[in-house]
C-alpha positions, 0 to 999 in steps of 0.5 A: 525715857531710855537707858543709854546702855540698852538696845532693841527697845529694852527699858523704853517708856513714855511719860505724859508729865514729868513728875511721873518720874517719882513713881518710876524712879525712887529718890528722883529730886524733880525740884533740882532739875534732876541734879540729884537724880539717883539711879543705877543707869544712866537715862536719855530723856527726849521730848516726843515729837507731838505730831510726827510724819507718817506713812500709811498712818504708821510711825517710822524712823530712818536708818542711814549710815555715815562714815566720818573719816576727818573732822578738820576738815569734816569729810564724811561719806554717806552710804547710798543704802539704808532703810525705814523701820515702820510700827505695825499699829497706826499712830495715835496720840491718844494717852490711853495708847501711850503704853502700846509700844506697837504704836510708838517704837519702830524697834523691830526687836519690839515690832516682831511680837505684834499680830500684824508683824510680817516676816517678809519685810520685817516692817522695813522699806528700803531707801529706794522704796522710801524715795519712790514713795515720797516722790509719788506723794509730795513730788520731786 
């Protein structure tokens, strides 16, 4: 779950079962499919990827930038630079690690507090380096 109006990993948490919401958000009515979900914040709830692609045993995400100049017809311009953000800890699907944000969240604002964080690269790879790695492992 992630509050829609927060950034840099603030307020994000993981749940194993949906009924854990009752403990976290008072007044959550789970029987009506969140129809009466009562909280001051709006939340984004998404299903966690059970078997994510890993690089070096670590989760990563991609930051790619696109400028849309028209919707009809659709005209989009993809910026050729971007980057991948990495977790500092090896990925684990063990329930005991569900609260370890260094395993699950790639946000630099979180990762910078890890003992394994490197200020030299900030846990990021350029798209050029990512492409080089993927081509060397999986071929062209």
